[in-house]
DRENDO-1510 file (C-alpha; in Angstrom, 1 decimal, always signed):
<recs>
REC; n; res; u; v; w
REC; 1; MET; -17.0; +18.0; +96.5 .
REC; 2; ALA; -14.0; +17.0; +98.6 .
REC; 3; PHE; -13.3; +13.3; +99.0 .
REC; 4; GLU; -13.8; +12.1; +102.6 .
REC; 5; PRO; -11.8; +9.0; +103.4 .
REC; 6; THR; -13.5; +6.1; +105.0 .
REC; 7; ALA; -12.2; +3.0; +106.8 .
REC; 8; LYS; -12.9; +1.0; +103.6 .
REC; 9; SER; -11.4; +3.5; +101.2 .
REC; 10; SER; -8.3; +3.9; +103.5 .
REC; 11; GLU; -7.8; +0.2; +103.8 .
REC; 12; PHE; -8.2; -0.1; +99.9 .
REC; 13; SER; -5.7; +2.7; +99.3 .
REC; 14; LEU; -3.3; +1.2; +101.7 .
REC; 15; THR; -3.3; -2.2; +100.1 .
REC; 16; SER; -3.1; -0.6; +96.7 .
REC; 17; VAL; +0.3; +0.8; +97.3 .
REC; 18; PRO; +3.0; -2.0; +97.0 .
REC; 19; ALA; +5.2; -0.4; +99.6 .
REC; 20; PHE; +2.5; -0.9; +102.2 .
REC; 21; TRP; +1.8; -4.6; +101.3 .
REC; 22; PRO; +4.1; -6.0; +104.1 .
REC; 23; MET; +2.3; -4.0; +106.7 .
REC; 24; ALA; -1.2; -5.2; +105.7 .
REC; 25; MET; +0.1; -8.8; +105.5 .
REC; 26; ALA; +1.5; -8.4; +109.1 .
REC; 27; ALA; -1.9; -6.9; +110.2 .
REC; 28; SER; -3.7; -9.8; +108.8 .
REC; 29; LEU; -1.3; -12.4; +110.2 .
REC; 30; ALA; -1.7; -10.9; +113.5 .
REC; 31; GLU; -5.4; -11.0; +113.6 .
REC; 32; GLN; -5.3; -14.5; +112.4 .
REC; 33; GLY; -2.7; -15.4; +115.0 .
REC; 34; MET; -5.0; -14.3; +117.7 .
REC; 35; GLU; -7.8; -16.4; +116.4 .
REC; 36; LEU; -5.5; -19.2; +116.2 .
REC; 37; TYR; -4.1; -18.7; +119.6 .
REC; 38; ALA; -7.8; -18.6; +121.2 .
REC; 39; LYS; -8.6; -21.8; +119.2 .
REC; 40; ASN; -5.6; -23.7; +120.2 .
REC; 41; LEU; -6.3; -22.5; +124.0 .
REC; 42; LYS; -10.0; -23.7; +123.8 .
REC; 43; PHE; -8.8; -26.9; +122.2 .
REC; 44; VAL; -6.3; -27.6; +125.1 .
REC; 45; GLU; -8.7; -26.6; +127.7 .
REC; 46; GLU; -11.3; -28.9; +126.2 .
REC; 47; GLU; -8.9; -31.9; +126.0 .
REC; 48; ILE; -8.0; -31.5; +129.7 .
REC; 49; LYS; -11.8; -31.4; +130.6 .
REC; 50; ILE; -12.6; -34.4; +128.7 .
REC; 51; HIS; -9.7; -36.6; +129.8 .
REC; 52; ASP; -9.3; -35.4; +133.3 .
REC; 53; ASP; -12.3; -33.3; +134.8 .
REC; 54; LEU; -15.5; -35.0; +133.6 .
REC; 55; ARG; -17.4; -37.7; +135.5 .
REC; 56; PRO; -20.1; -40.0; +134.4 .
REC; 57; ASP; -23.7; -39.0; +135.7 .
REC; 58; LEU; -26.9; -40.9; +135.2 .
REC; 59; ALA; -29.6; -38.9; +133.1 .
REC; 60; THR; -32.8; -39.8; +134.9 .
REC; 61; ALA; -34.2; -39.0; +138.3 .
REC; 62; ASN; -33.8; -42.2; +140.6 .
REC; 63; THR; -33.5; -43.3; +144.1 .
REC; 64; VAL; -31.0; -45.6; +145.6 .
REC; 65; ARG; -33.0; -48.7; +146.7 .
REC; 66; LEU; -30.1; -50.7; +148.1 .
REC; 67; ASP; -26.4; -49.7; +148.8 .
REC; 68; LEU; -24.6; -53.0; +148.5 .
REC; 69; ARG; -20.7; -53.9; +148.7 .
REC; 70; THR; -20.5; -54.3; +144.8 .
REC; 71; MET; -23.4; -52.1; +143.6 .
REC; 72; LYS; -26.0; -49.5; +144.2 .
REC; 73; LEU; -29.3; -50.6; +143.2 .
REC; 74; ARG; -31.2; -47.7; +141.5 .
REC; 75; ASP; -34.9; -47.4; +141.2 .
REC; 76; TYR; -36.9; -45.7; +138.5 .
REC; 77; GLY; -40.5; -45.3; +137.9 .
REC; 78; LYS; -43.0; -46.6; +140.5 .
REC; 79; GLU; -43.8; -49.9; +142.1 .
REC; 80; ASP; -46.1; -51.5; +139.5 .
REC; 81; GLY; -46.3; -55.1; +138.8 .
REC; 82; ILE; -43.2; -57.3; +138.0 .
REC; 83; PRO; -40.3; -54.9; +137.8 .
REC; 84; THR; -37.6; -54.8; +134.9 .
REC; 85; LEU; -34.0; -55.0; +136.3 .
REC; 86; ILE; -31.2; -53.9; +133.9 .
REC; 87; ASP; -28.1; -55.5; +134.7 .
REC; 88; ALA; -25.3; -53.1; +133.4 .
REC; 89; PRO; -22.1; -54.3; +131.9 .
REC; 90; HIS; -19.4; -55.8; +134.2 .
REC; 91; ALA; -16.8; -54.7; +131.8 .
REC; 92; GLY; -15.0; -51.7; +133.2 .
REC; 93; HIS; -17.5; -48.9; +132.4 .
REC; 94; THR; -20.2; -47.4; +134.6 .
REC; 95; ALA; -24.0; -48.0; +134.4 .
REC; 96; MET; -24.4; -44.6; +132.5 .
REC; 97; ILE; -24.5; -46.7; +129.5 .
REC; 98; ALA; -28.0; -47.6; +130.4 .
REC; 99; ASP; -29.1; -44.0; +131.5 .
REC; 100; TYR; -26.9; -42.0; +129.1 .
REC; 101; HIS; -28.5; -38.7; +128.3 .
REC; 102; LYS; -31.9; -37.2; +128.4 .
REC; 103; GLY; -33.6; -38.3; +125.2 .
REC; 104; GLN; -31.1; -40.9; +124.6 .
REC; 105; SER; -31.5; -43.3; +127.5 .
REC; 106; LEU; -32.4; -47.0; +127.6 .
REC; 107; VAL; -34.1; -46.5; +131.1 .
REC; 108; GLU; -36.0; -43.6; +129.8 .
REC; 109; THR; -37.0; -45.5; +126.7 .
REC; 110; LEU; -38.4; -48.6; +128.7 .
REC; 111; LEU; -40.4; -46.2; +131.1 .
REC; 112; ALA; -41.8; -44.4; +128.0 .
REC; 113; ASN; -43.0; -47.8; +126.4 .
REC; 114; GLY; -45.3; -49.3; +129.0 .
REC; 115; ILE; -42.7; -50.5; +131.6 .
REC; 116; GLY; -43.7; -48.8; +134.9 .
REC; 117; HIS; -40.9; -50.0; +137.2 .
REC; 118; VAL; -37.2; -50.1; +136.3 .
REC; 119; ALA; -34.2; -50.8; +138.4 .
REC; 120; LEU; -30.5; -50.7; +137.5 .
REC; 121; THR; -27.4; -52.2; +138.9 .
REC; 122; ASP; -24.9; -49.4; +139.2 .
REC; 123; TRP; -21.7; -51.2; +139.8 .
REC; 124; LYS; -19.0; -49.8; +142.1 .
REC; 125; PRO; -15.4; -49.7; +141.4 .
REC; 126; ALA; -13.3; -52.4; +143.0 .
REC; 127; THR; -11.2; -51.3; +145.9 .
REC; 128; SER; -8.1; -53.0; +146.9 .
REC; 129; ASP; -10.0; -54.9; +149.6 .
REC; 130; MET; -12.2; -56.3; +146.8 .
REC; 131; LYS; -9.4; -57.9; +144.9 .
REC; 132; ASP; -10.3; -61.4; +145.8 .
REC; 133; PHE; -14.1; -61.1; +145.0 .
REC; 134; GLU; -15.3; -63.8; +142.7 .
REC; 135; ILE; -18.0; -64.1; +140.2 .
REC; 136; ASP; -20.1; -65.7; +143.0 .
REC; 137; ASN; -19.8; -62.4; +145.0 .
REC; 138; TYR; -21.5; -60.4; +142.2 .
REC; 139; LEU; -24.2; -63.3; +141.6 .
REC; 140; GLU; -25.2; -63.2; +145.3 .
REC; 141; GLU; -25.8; -59.4; +145.2 .
REC; 142; VAL; -27.9; -59.8; +142.0 .
REC; 143; VAL; -30.0; -62.4; +143.7 .
REC; 144; VAL; -30.4; -60.0; +146.6 .
REC; 145; ALA; -31.5; -57.2; +144.3 .
REC; 146; VAL; -34.0; -59.5; +142.6 .
REC; 147; ASP; -35.3; -60.7; +146.1 .
REC; 148; ASP; -35.6; -57.0; +147.2 .
REC; 149; LEU; -37.5; -56.3; +144.2 .
REC; 150; GLY; -40.2; -59.0; +144.8 .
REC; 151; GLY; -38.5; -62.2; +143.9 .
REC; 152; ARG; -39.4; -62.2; +140.2 .
REC; 153; VAL; -38.3; -59.9; +137.6 .
REC; 154; ASN; -37.9; -59.2; +133.9 .
REC; 155; LEU; -34.0; -59.3; +133.5 .
REC; 156; VAL; -32.2; -57.3; +131.0 .
REC; 157; GLY; -28.6; -58.3; +130.7 .
REC; 158; LEU; -26.3; -55.8; +128.8 .
REC; 159; CYS; -23.0; -57.1; +127.5 .
REC; 160; GLN; -21.2; -58.8; +130.2 .
REC; 161; GLY; -24.1; -58.3; +132.3 .
REC; 162; GLY; -25.8; -60.6; +129.9 .
REC; 163; TRP; -23.8; -63.6; +131.0 .
REC; 164; VAL; -24.4; -62.8; +134.6 .
REC; 165; SER; -28.1; -62.5; +133.8 .
REC; 166; ALA; -28.0; -65.9; +132.1 .
REC; 167; MET; -26.4; -67.4; +135.1 .
REC; 168; ILE; -29.1; -66.2; +137.4 .
REC; 169; ALA; -31.8; -67.3; +135.1 .
REC; 170; SER; -30.2; -70.8; +135.0 .
REC; 171; ARG; -29.6; -70.9; +138.8 .
REC; 172; PHE; -33.1; -69.5; +139.8 .
REC; 173; PRO; -35.5; -70.1; +136.9 .
REC; 174; GLU; -38.4; -69.4; +139.2 .
REC; 175; LYS; -37.2; -65.8; +139.6 .
REC; 176; MET; -37.3; -65.0; +136.0 .
REC; 177; ASN; -40.4; -63.7; +134.2 .
REC; 178; SER; -38.4; -62.8; +131.0 .
REC; 179; LEU; -34.8; -62.4; +129.9 .
REC; 180; VAL; -33.3; -60.0; +127.4 .
REC; 181; LEU; -29.8; -60.5; +126.4 .
REC; 182; ALA; -28.3; -57.7; +124.5 .
REC; 183; GLY; -24.8; -57.9; +123.2 .
REC; 184; ALA; -24.1; -60.7; +125.6 .
REC; 185; PRO; -21.4; -63.1; +125.0 .
REC; 186; ILE; -23.1; -66.4; +125.9 .
REC; 187; ASP; -21.1; -68.8; +123.4 .
REC; 188; THR; -17.8; -67.1; +123.5 .
REC; 189; ASP; -16.4; -69.8; +121.1 .
REC; 190; ALA; -18.8; -68.6; +118.3 .
REC; 191; GLY; -17.9; -66.1; +115.5 .
REC; 192; ASN; -14.5; -64.9; +114.9 .
REC; 193; GLY; -14.3; -61.4; +116.6 .
REC; 194; PRO; -11.2; -59.6; +117.8 .
REC; 195; ILE; -11.9; -60.2; +121.4 .
REC; 196; LYS; -12.1; -64.0; +121.0 .
REC; 197; ARG; -8.9; -64.0; +118.9 .
REC; 198; MET; -7.0; -62.0; +121.5 .
REC; 199; VAL; -8.1; -64.0; +124.5 .
REC; 200; HIS; -7.1; -67.4; +122.9 .
REC; 201; GLN; -3.9; -66.0; +121.6 .
REC; 202; SER; -2.8; -64.5; +124.7 .
REC; 203; PRO; -1.6; -66.7; +127.6 .
REC; 204; MET; -3.1; -66.5; +131.0 .
REC; 205; SER; +0.3; -65.2; +132.3 .
REC; 206; PHE; -0.5; -62.0; +130.3 .
REC; 207; TYR; -3.8; -61.2; +132.1 .
REC; 208; GLU; -2.2; -62.3; +135.4 .
REC; 209; GLU; +0.6; -59.7; +135.0 .
REC; 210; LEU; -2.0; -57.0; +134.3 .
REC; 211; VAL; -3.6; -57.9; +137.5 .
REC; 212; THR; -0.3; -57.9; +139.3 .
REC; 213; LEU; +0.5; -54.4; +138.0 .
REC; 214; GLY; -2.8; -53.3; +139.4 .
REC; 215; GLY; -1.9; -54.6; +142.9 .
REC; 216; GLY; -4.5; -57.3; +142.7 .
REC; 217; VAL; -7.1; -55.2; +140.9 .
REC; 218; MET; -7.6; -55.0; +137.1 .
REC; 219; LYS; -7.4; -51.3; +136.6 .
REC; 220; GLY; -10.0; -49.7; +134.3 .
REC; 221; ARG; -7.3; -47.6; +132.6 .
REC; 222; PHE; -5.6; -50.7; +131.4 .
REC; 223; MET; -8.9; -51.9; +129.8 .
REC; 224; LEU; -9.6; -48.6; +128.2 .
REC; 225; GLN; -6.1; -48.7; +126.6 .
REC; 226; GLY; -7.0; -52.1; +125.2 .
REC; 227; TRP; -10.2; -51.0; +123.8 .
REC; 228; LYS; -8.6; -47.9; +122.2 .
REC; 229; ASN; -5.9; -50.1; +120.8 .
REC; 230; MET; -8.7; -51.9; +118.8 .
REC; 231; HIS; -9.1; -48.9; +116.7 .
REC; 232; PRO; -6.0; -46.8; +117.3 .
REC; 233; GLU; -6.5; -44.5; +114.4 .
REC; 234; GLN; -9.8; -43.3; +115.6 .
REC; 235; HIS; -9.0; -42.8; +119.3 .
REC; 236; TYR; -5.3; -41.5; +119.0 .
REC; 237; ILE; -5.6; -39.4; +115.8 .
REC; 238; GLN; -9.2; -38.8; +114.4 .
REC; 239; GLU; -11.0; -37.9; +117.5 .
REC; 240; HIS; -8.4; -35.3; +118.3 .
REC; 241; ILE; -8.8; -33.9; +114.7 .
REC; 242; ASP; -12.5; -33.8; +114.9 .
REC; 243; LEU; -12.5; -32.0; +118.3 .
REC; 244; TYR; -10.0; -29.4; +117.0 .
REC; 245; GLU; -12.0; -28.8; +113.8 .
REC; 246; ARG; -15.3; -28.4; +115.7 .
REC; 247; ILE; -14.1; -26.7; +118.9 .
REC; 248; GLY; -16.3; -23.7; +118.2 .
REC; 249; ASP; -19.5; -26.0; +117.7 .
REC; 250; PRO; -21.3; -25.9; +121.2 .
REC; 251; ASP; -23.8; -28.8; +120.3 .
REC; 252; TYR; -20.8; -31.0; +119.3 .
REC; 253; LEU; -18.9; -30.2; +122.4 .
REC; 254; ALA; -21.9; -31.0; +124.6 .
REC; 255; LYS; -22.4; -34.4; +122.9 .
REC; 256; GLU; -18.7; -35.1; +123.1 .
REC; 257; GLU; -18.4; -34.3; +126.8 .
REC; 258; THR; -21.4; -36.5; +127.6 .
REC; 259; PHE; -19.9; -39.5; +125.8 .
REC; 260; GLU; -16.4; -38.9; +127.1 .
REC; 261; SER; -17.6; -38.4; +130.7 .
REC; 262; TRP; -18.6; -42.2; +130.5 .
REC; 263; TYR; -15.9; -43.6; +128.1 .
REC; 264; GLU; -12.9; -42.0; +129.6 .
REC; 265; ASN; -13.8; -42.9; +133.2 .
REC; 266; PRO; -13.6; -46.8; +133.4 .
REC; 267; ILE; -13.9; -48.6; +136.8 .
REC; 268; ASP; -11.6; -51.1; +138.3 .
REC; 269; LEU; -12.5; -54.9; +138.6 .
REC; 270; PRO; -11.5; -57.4; +141.3 .
REC; 271; GLY; -8.4; -59.3; +140.0 .
REC; 272; ARG; -9.8; -62.8; +141.0 .
REC; 273; TRP; -13.0; -62.0; +139.3 .
REC; 274; TYR; -11.5; -60.8; +136.1 .
REC; 275; LEU; -9.2; -63.7; +135.8 .
REC; 276; GLN; -12.1; -66.1; +136.4 .
REC; 277; VAL; -13.8; -64.5; +133.5 .
REC; 278; ILE; -11.0; -64.6; +131.1 .
REC; 279; LYS; -10.1; -68.3; +131.8 .
REC; 280; GLN; -13.5; -69.9; +132.6 .
REC; 281; LEU; -15.9; -68.1; +130.4 .
REC; 282; PHE; -13.7; -66.8; +127.4 .
REC; 283; LYS; -10.9; -69.4; +127.2 .
REC; 284; GLU; -12.9; -72.4; +128.2 .
REC; 285; ASN; -16.5; -71.3; +127.4 .
REC; 286; ARG; -17.7; -73.1; +130.6 .
REC; 287; LEU; -21.2; -71.5; +130.7 .
REC; 288; ALA; -22.2; -72.6; +127.2 .
REC; 289; LYS; -20.8; -75.9; +127.8 .
REC; 290; GLY; -22.6; -76.4; +131.0 .
REC; 291; ALA; -19.5; -76.7; +133.0 .
REC; 292; PHE; -19.5; -73.4; +135.1 .
REC; 293; VAL; -20.2; -73.7; +138.7 .
REC; 294; GLY; -22.2; -70.8; +140.1 .
REC; 295; LEU; -23.3; -70.5; +143.8 .
REC; 296; GLY; -22.5; -74.1; +144.5 .
REC; 297; ARG; -24.2; -75.6; +141.4 .
REC; 298; ARG; -23.2; -76.6; +138.0 .
REC; 299; LEU; -25.2; -74.3; +135.8 .
REC; 300; ASN; -27.1; -75.7; +132.7 .
REC; 301; LEU; -28.6; -73.1; +130.4 .
REC; 302; LYS; -31.3; -75.7; +129.6 .
REC; 303; ASN; -32.7; -74.5; +133.0 .
REC; 304; VAL; -33.6; -71.2; +131.4 .
REC; 305; ILE; -37.3; -71.6; +130.4 .
REC; 306; CYS; -38.7; -68.1; +130.3 .
REC; 307; PRO; -39.3; -66.2; +127.2 .
REC; 308; VAL; -36.1; -64.7; +125.9 .
REC; 309; TYR; -35.1; -61.8; +123.6 .
REC; 310; LEU; -31.7; -61.8; +121.9 .
REC; 311; LEU; -30.4; -58.5; +120.5 .
REC; 312; ALA; -27.1; -58.1; +118.5 .
REC; 313; GLY; -25.4; -55.6; +116.4 .
REC; 314; GLU; -24.6; -56.3; +112.8 .
REC; 315; SER; -21.0; -54.7; +113.0 .
REC; 316; ASP; -20.4; -55.5; +116.8 .
REC; 317; ASP; -16.7; -56.4; +117.1 .
REC; 318; ILE; -16.9; -56.7; +120.9 .
REC; 319; THR; -19.6; -59.3; +121.1 .
REC; 320; THR; -20.2; -60.9; +117.7 .
REC; 321; LYS; -23.8; -61.6; +116.7 .
REC; 322; GLU; -22.9; -65.4; +116.8 .
REC; 323; GLN; -21.9; -65.1; +120.3 .
REC; 324; VAL; -25.4; -63.7; +121.2 .
REC; 325; PHE; -27.6; -65.8; +118.8 .
REC; 326; ASP; -25.9; -69.1; +119.5 .
REC; 327; ALA; -27.5; -68.9; +123.0 .
REC; 328; GLU; -30.7; -70.3; +121.3 .
REC; 329; LYS; -29.0; -73.7; +121.0 .
REC; 330; TYR; -28.4; -73.9; +124.7 .
REC; 331; LEU; -31.5; -72.4; +126.2 .
REC; 332; GLY; -34.4; -74.4; +127.5 .
REC; 333; THR; -36.8; -71.8; +126.5 .
REC; 334; PRO; -39.8; -73.5; +124.3 .
REC; 335; ASN; -40.0; -73.0; +120.6 .
REC; 336; GLY; -41.7; -69.7; +119.8 .
REC; 337; LYS; -40.6; -68.0; +123.0 .
REC; 338; ILE; -37.4; -66.8; +121.7 .
REC; 339; GLU; -37.2; -63.7; +119.7 .
REC; 340; LYS; -34.0; -62.4; +117.8 .
REC; 341; LYS; -33.2; -59.1; +116.5 .
REC; 342; LEU; -30.2; -58.0; +114.4 .
REC; 343; VAL; -29.8; -54.1; +114.3 .
REC; 344; PRO; -27.3; -52.1; +112.3 .
REC; 345; GLY; -24.3; -50.6; +114.1 .
REC; 346; GLY; -21.8; -51.7; +116.6 .
REC; 347; HIS; -21.5; -52.7; +120.4 .
REC; 348; ILE; -22.1; -49.5; +122.4 .
REC; 349; GLY; -24.9; -48.3; +119.9 .
REC; 350; LEU; -27.1; -51.4; +121.1 .
REC; 351; PHE; -27.5; -49.6; +124.5 .
REC; 352; MET; -27.3; -46.0; +124.0 .
REC; 353; GLY; -27.4; -45.4; +120.2 .
REC; 354; ALA; -30.2; -43.0; +119.4 .
REC; 355; ARG; -31.3; -45.2; +116.4 .
REC; 356; THR; -31.6; -48.5; +118.3 .
REC; 357; LEU; -33.2; -46.7; +121.2 .
REC; 358; HIS; -35.8; -45.3; +118.7 .
REC; 359; GLU; -36.2; -48.4; +116.4 .
REC; 360; ALA; -35.5; -51.6; +118.6 .
REC; 361; TRP; -36.0; -51.0; +122.3 .
REC; 362; PRO; -39.6; -49.7; +122.2 .
REC; 363; ALA; -40.5; -53.1; +120.7 .
REC; 364; ILE; -38.5; -55.0; +123.3 .
REC; 365; ALA; -40.4; -53.0; +126.0 .
REC; 366; ARG; -43.6; -53.9; +124.4 .
REC; 367; TRP; -42.5; -57.7; +124.3 .
REC; 368; ILE; -41.6; -57.4; +128.0 .
REC; 369; VAL; -45.0; -56.1; +128.8 .
REC; 370; ALA; -46.7; -58.8; +126.8 .
REC; 371; ALA; -44.7; -61.4; +128.7 .
REC; 372; THR; -45.7; -60.1; +132.0 .
REC; 373; PRO; -48.8; -61.5; +133.6 .
REC; 374; THR; -50.3; -58.0; +134.7 .
REC; 375; GLY; -49.5; -56.5; +131.4 .
REC; 376; ARG; -46.9; -54.2; +133.3 .
REC; 377; GLY; -43.3; -54.6; +133.4 .
</recs>
């Protein structure tokens, strides 16, 4: 029977003859080259998308309850007893940190664990005409939000939103049903984290120059650069390697795009507000010392008498656990009414990490419900 050549037998015979080896090698390299070209192109497209095209978006359906100068107050759930107000961080990133992704959202977690009505401060980027806004301007609008919600709330302060929440609870204790401080720098002299060291080592002129460069506004991109420089190997090298190696993984890309839509889009802050925060809160620690004047009155944390829950991250290098837990020494909340929880992980994970949302926040939601007279938060 005659031998009928096949594609495989032809390929085998071709590569079996030394004279044709260079041709086979060239064909193989050409095929690999096309695949490499496609991968490189996809990588470049994804880099552009992540760093230039994506924008943050809240995950859970909501309505805008108030549209104020500094924020939009967003409503979730339904009117049901004393509402829970989340004060999102005033640190250059959007409120998406509290409503990150379906199945991975603090708002969603609270609603799923007995809290019927949640509101969220969605802070607006500072425009040039807001450059002279002060801390008082933001305190005023939080008070407006609290009053619009009925005048009494369970207040959940995240990161920099934590010291704002502590100020409101100190200035207006009658408006507080309970207070949660998560990753909140209340005693900024405590611990020995990199933020504390940087603030104390850098003169005010450094921060003033940054504001001047921003035309009176503290640009979000300046702050983003500072955060990245805390872990340069991760942000300038490793994350690009990870993206390149996993460019063909759609699940990885979806998660990366969600995160980067938040992380790579910081918002600008009023220059005067920013310099007040650096000098009065982080350099001079006035809030913990009872020396900060808010809305015309010297604030004393002993006036905070509602139940308080303190949440900190074990490896948080933005707000160390000492800065959070040392708040207990200054608060007026009676013994037995302060809860403290230390969880694994860093700063961002406190608010949108899947593990913390699954293991810690449901218990905090139940604690809020238990502290609420009607049994609903």
